[in-house]
N, C-alpha and C positions, 0 to 999 in steps of 0.2 A: 514431533518428538526428534526424528531423523535430523530436520532441518537444524534443530538446536545442537544436535551433536556435532554435525558437520561445521557448524559455526564455531564450536569450541575448537575442533581439531584445526580449522582453518587458522584461527587465531593462534594457538600453540605453534603451529608450523610457521607462520608469520614471525612470530617471537624468535623462535630457533634460527630462522633464517636470518634476521638481524643480528643475533648473536654471532653468528659464524661468519658474517660479513664484516663485523666490526673486528673480530679477531684476525680476519684474512688481511684486513685494511692495516691493523696494527704491524703484523708480520711484514707486511709489503714496505710500509714506511720504515721499519728499523732495516730492511735489508737495502731499501735506497739511502738511507743514512750511511750504513756500512760501504756501499759501492762508492758514494761520494768521498769518503775517508780514504778508501783505497785509492781511487782516482788521485787524489791529493798526493798519498804517498808517491804513486809510480810517477806523478809529473815532478815531485821534488827530487826523485832518485834519477829520473831521465836528464833533467836541469843539472844534476851533478855530474853525470856522465859527460854530458855534452860542454860542461865547462871545464871538466878533466882534460877533455880532446883538445879543446881551445888551448888550454894551458901547455899542453904538450907540443903542439906546433909553435907555440909562441917560443918556447924554450929553444926549440930547432932552430927557427929563423932570427929571432930577435936576439936570444941571449947568447946562440952559439954562431951566429952569422951565416948558417946554411941556407941554401937555397930549397925550394920545395917546387917539385911540379906543378903544373897548370891543374891537372887532376886532383892533387894534394889540395890545393888551394881551392878549388870546387867542392871537395869534401869539407874544409873548414868551413867554408861558405855555408853549406848545407847545415852543419852542426850549430853554426851562429845562428841561422835562421831559426831553427828549432828551439835552440837554447833562448833566443829572444821572444819567439811566440810562448814559451812556457814561463815567462815571466822573469827571465833572467835580469841581473841589473848591468849596471855601467861598467863594472870590472871587467866582465867578459867583452863588453863593446870595446873597451881600450886595448884588450889584449888583440882581439880581432882587428881593428883598425891598423894597429902596429905592424900585425904579421901581413895586411896588404902593402902599407907602405914600405916595409922592409923587403917583402919579395919582389916590389916593384924595384927598387933599388939594387937589389943583389942581381935581378935578371938585366938590369940595365949596365951594371959593371961586367957582368960575364960576357956582354954580347959583343 
């Protein structure tokens, strides 16, 4: 009789554990889905900020004809590398290439 009762208790506990694990699994899956969505939003925001910074230097160098320091060019390069790694498109690439070209031209003219 005791073995029969222990068997029933073990079955009930096993079923309870399965239900708990399913709930935890669902909550974990929902959490992971939300984290992926948040990461996507963060990447889009970062890409937007990086492009804005590239655009700012584009205006300084290309549109206004001003020179930038090697440190500023290194900063733009880091922004571009991150922008490109985040899936940035060709517009940022064109702006970055023009910044590099014009920076080189302005530096040569001023020397």
